[in-house]
N, C-alpha and C positions, 0 to 999 in steps of 0.2 A: 318150163324152165330151160328149154333149149339145150338139153344135155346130149352131147355126142362124144363118142370115143373113136380114136383113130383106127383104121381098118386092120392093121397088123396086130394090134392089141385086141380088137374085138374078136378076131378069129381065134386067138389063143385063149381068151378068157370067156368065150361063149358058154362053155360048160358051167362056169360060175353064174352067169346071168340066168341060167335055166334052173338053178337050185332054189329050194324053198327059202333058204335064209336070205337070198338076194331079193326075192319078191317081197319079203317082209321088210328088208332094209329100204327098198324103194318106197314102199308105203310110208314108212316112218319119216324118211327124208322129205317126201312131198308134203306130209302133214306139218312137219316142222317149218318148212319154208313158207307154207300158206298161213301159218299162225303168227309169224313175226320174223324179224331180221335174223338171217343165218348167213354164214360165209363159207366159201367164196360165192360169188354170183353163180347161178346155175350153169351158165355157159363155161365156167372155169373149173367145175368140179373135177373134170378129167384132164385138166390142162397139162399135167406132167406127162400123161400118156400121149396127148395130142401133139405136144411140142417135141417129144423124143420117141419116135417109132421104135418098135421092138428091136429091129436089126441095127439101129443106129446107137443103141445104148453102149457106152463104154464104162461108165461109172454110175453107181447108185449111192445117193446120199439120202438117208432115211430120217425124216422128222416124225413127230408124234401126232400132232393134229394142227389144223390151220390157226393162224392168228385170229383172235376173236373180237377185235375192235374194228370199228368202221374204217374202210378204205385200205386195210392192210393185206388181207388174204387174196391171193391170186392163183391158187391151185398149184403152186410150186413151193416145196419145203424151204423155209428160211428166207424166201424172197418176198419183197414188197414192191408195189408199183413205183414207177418213176415219180419223184417228188415227195414221196412219203419218208418221214424220218426213219433212219436206220434203227431197227430193233437191236437191243444189246447183244443178243447172240450173234447176229450178223456182223456187228462191229468187231466182235472177237474173232470171227472167221476171217474177216478181212485183215485183221491185225496179224493173225498167224500166217496168212499167205504173204503178207508184206515181209515178215521176219524170215520166212523160208526162202522166198523167191525174189525178194526185192521189188515186187510189183507195187506200183502206186495204189493207195487206198481209194477206191471209187467213191464218188459222192452219191451214186445211184444204188439203191438196193434191189433193182430189178435184175434177177439172175437168168432171164430168158436167154442171154448170150451163152451161158453155160449149157442150158438145156439144148440149145441148137447145136452144140458141139458134141452132144452125146451124154450129158450128165442128167440122169433121171432123178429129178428132185421130188421124191415121193414121200408124202405123209402117210403114216399107217392108217389114220382116220381122215377121210377126205372132206368132211363137213363139220361145222360147229355152230352152236347157238351164240348169238351176240352176247359178249360179256361173260360167257360161261365156259371156261377152258375145260376140255374133256367131256362136254355135254353129249357128244354123239359117239363116245367110245362104247365098246362092247355091244354094238347094235348090228355088227356084221361087216363093217368096213375092214377090220383087221383080218378077217378070213379072206376077204377079197384081195387085199394088198399082199398078204402072205402068198396067195396063189400066184400073183404077178411075179414076186421075188423068186418063188419056186420055179416058175417057167424059165425065167432068165438063167437061174443057176443051173438048170438041167439042160437047156438047149444051147446056151452060148458058152464060149470059152474066153478065158483071160479078161474077165470083168473085174473091176475094183469096187468093193463094197465098203463104204465109209460108215461105220456104225458108232455113233457118238452117244454116250450115256447108257445106263443099264437097260433101258427099254429096247433101244435099237440093238444093243449087244446080244439080246436073246435070239435075234434072227440068225446069228452065226451058226446055230445048231443045225440048220438045214442048208448051209452053203458049203460046198466041197472046196476046202482050201487048197486042194491039189490042182483044181481047175481054175481057181480064181484067187485074187488077193483080197483078204479080209482084214481091214484095218479097224481096230477098236480103240477107243479112248474115252475119257470123260467128255461130258457134253460141253458145248461152247457157252452155255448160260453163265452169267456172272457168278452164280452160286457154285459152279463147279469148274470153270475154265482153268483156274489155277491149280486144280488137282489132277492135271494130266492132259488137258486139251492143248494148252499152250506148250509148244515144244514137241508136239506129237509127230511133226514132219509128214503128215499124211499127204499133203499136196505134192511135195517132192517125191515121196515114195510112190504115189499114184503115177505120176508122169514117168518116172524111171521104169516102172513095171510096164506101162503101156508101150514105151519106146522099145524095151527089150523084146516085146512080143509083136513088133512091127505095126503098132497102132499109133496114130498121130496123137501126141499128148494134148492135154487141155490147156488153153490159154486162160489161166485163172485171172 
């Protein structure tokens, strides 16, 4: 499966790799990928970590699990490869950025450019079975990604956590809001965007906070 994780993350998460739950998770994921289509490709499972090393993280945007249709998932939350039709949630994210900052709406849904600026685009669950949303939840991925968020919250200062929807919002319980900016709102999904995502000003608030703390803001 050619699964690799960037060295700064490997060092900080090694204790998770050594735990029984992770051994069971690896066995489950290997079995799933061997039996049929799963996403993202094996080499992209840790793409969020590989593209945004630990010390480069400025912002965390948490998704739930990868897109589950062919050609969409690329290991970055909310992101799809160049040339793939924009998913509805990403369209709404772009619309909010446009309304807040006046930035033009991109035609590409590839958010690698954000990740390279320090936006950790992390899904709580890192794999999924084709056509079955949530099929790899509660198998251990959430324990692993919670550990990653915990390490960031404990070891870094002045990060911005964007937590959209009730699931992501639960992570606020272990993030010290005196050390970091925690932004919560409705999810950008069409089912909930009009109930508090639109008009949340998260992208402007994020950049203002980064600037106040001497950190280069994100070019959204």
